[in-house]
C-alpha positions in Angstrom: 146.4 100.1 58.5 144.9 97.7 61.0 143.7 94.1 60.2 140.0 94.2 61.1 139.3 90.9 59.3 141.5 88.1 58.1 141.3 85.1 55.7 140.1 83.0 58.6 136.9 85.0 58.7 135.8 84.0 55.3 133.5 81.0 55.2 132.4 80.9 51.5 133.4 77.5 50.2 133.4 78.5 46.6 135.2 81.9 46.5 139.0 81.8 46.7 139.4 85.1 48.6 143.0 86.3 48.7 145.2 88.5 50.9 144.6 91.4 48.5 140.8 91.0 49.0 141.3 91.2 52.7 143.5 94.2 52.3 140.8 95.9 50.3 138.2 95.0 52.8 140.3 96.5 55.6 140.7 99.7 53.7 136.9 99.7 53.0 136.2 99.5 56.7 138.5 102.4 57.4 136.9 104.5 54.6 133.4 103.7 55.8 134.3 104.8 59.3 135.9 108.0 58.0 132.7 108.8 56.1 130.9 108.7 59.4 133.6 110.9 61.1 135.4 108.1 62.9 139.2 108.1 62.6 140.9 104.8 62.0 142.6 104.9 65.5 139.1 105.1 67.0 137.8 101.9 65.5 137.4 99.4 68.4 139.2 96.2 68.4 138.0 93.6 68.1 135.5 95.2 65.7 131.8 94.9 66.3 129.7 92.2 64.6 128.4 94.7 62.0 131.9 96.0 61.1 133.2 92.4 60.9 130.3 91.5 58.6 130.9 94.6 56.5 134.5 93.5 55.9 133.7 89.9 55.1 131.0 90.9 52.7 133.2 93.4 51.0 136.1 90.9 50.6 133.7 88.3 49.1 132.1 91.0 46.8 135.6 92.1 45.6 136.6 88.5 44.8 133.3 88.0 42.9 133.9 91.1 40.8 137.4 89.8 39.9 136.1 86.3 39.2 133.0 86.9 37.0 133.6 85.2 33.7 136.1 82.7 34.9 133.6 80.0 35.8 134.5 77.1 33.6 131.2 75.4 34.0 129.1 78.2 32.7 126.4 77.4 30.3 125.3 80.4 28.2 122.5 80.0 25.7 122.0 83.6 24.9 119.3 84.0 27.6 120.7 82.5 30.8 124.1 82.8 32.4 124.8 80.4 35.2 128.2 81.9 36.1 128.3 81.2 39.9 130.5 84.2 40.5 127.9 86.5 38.8 125.2 84.9 41.0 127.3 85.4 44.1 128.1 89.0 43.0 124.4 89.8 43.1 124.0 88.4 46.6 127.1 90.1 48.0 126.2 93.5 46.3 122.7 93.4 48.0 124.2 92.5 51.4 126.8 95.2 51.1 124.2 97.7 50.3 122.0 96.7 53.2 124.9 96.7 55.7 126.4 100.0 54.4 123.0 101.7 54.5 122.5 101.1 58.2 126.0 101.9 59.5 126.4 104.5 62.3 129.5 105.8 64.0 128.9 103.6 67.1 129.3 100.5 64.9 133.0 101.4 64.6 133.6 102.8 68.0 131.7 100.2 70.0 130.0 102.9 72.1 126.3 102.9 72.8 124.2 105.9 72.8 122.8 106.6 76.2 120.0 108.8 74.9 116.7 107.6 73.6 113.4 108.8 72.1 110.1 108.8 73.7 106.7 109.0 72.2 103.8 110.3 74.2 100.7 108.2 73.9 97.2 109.1 75.1 93.8 107.6 74.6 90.9 109.4 73.2 
């Protein structure tokens, strides 16, 4: 498996992302490419901005999943939960859904479609 992102790509000052999170993120990139019919060997290096962002967000999402409930400063009064990892999990989940929903094969291959669409307009 290729290394599409590394620990150096993570900029979240609160999360303690680990090598295993990075490994999972790199696997997720390859699986996402495969769902779009792109083999791992056809993923361009360096990866596109979108694929890099996908990996970073997944690594942070994975770390949040594993960290929820471990925030020692949590105040839980039966109604509110201020666990920072739970809050970040919601953010990263939404971001992951947004990025994943817009992925196309060219995000992984780096190729651009030369075709286009045209709409005929006319005045009445």
